[in-house]
Phi, psi and omega in degrees: 000327180286341180279337183298311178298323179293322179293321178295318179295321180295320180285334179275346181303304180296322179297317178297320180295319179295314179297318178298319179295317179297317178296323176297318178296314180299318180298316179297317180294323178292324175297316178299318178299315179297319179295316180296318178296321178295316178296318180295320178298314179298318180296316181293322178294318178298315179297320180299313181293320178294318178296319178295320177297316179298318179295317181299308183288328174296319178295317178298319179294319179295320178296314179297319179296318179299316178295323179296314179293317180298319179292322181291324183253019186299319184281336186246302187234048186298313184288321180294318181294320178292323178294319178296317178297317179297318178296319178296317179297319179295318178298316179296320179297319179294317178298316179298319179296319179293321178295317180297317178297318179297317180294324177293321182287331182256016181293146178292159180291131176291150176061037184297321180294319179296315179296322178295318179294320178295323177295319176298317179298318181295317179295323180297320182279345177290321186267000000 
């Protein structure tokens, strides 16, 4: 009877080590995932603020430029100059939209390092 608890502990030893190792791997991968998500969030916030600043000042410059052209051609070609500016702005907007769509479609996979580590773990346990 005194040998039964010792036998159970001995048989659970390797199982505990395997479960402990698996939990350690999962814990490490979750830490890596958290770090990658944090880095991605910081990068996106920085890009967002820079992009918003560029849009704000670009819009202000376009408005000022439009008023400058309208004032310069007010007596002779006011409607034609404004129509040409509107067409140019529309063309630039379409080009920007197409570039943005292309970049979204060709963006790298998020969490690539985490996925690579999980793939290595899966290959390790297959063999």
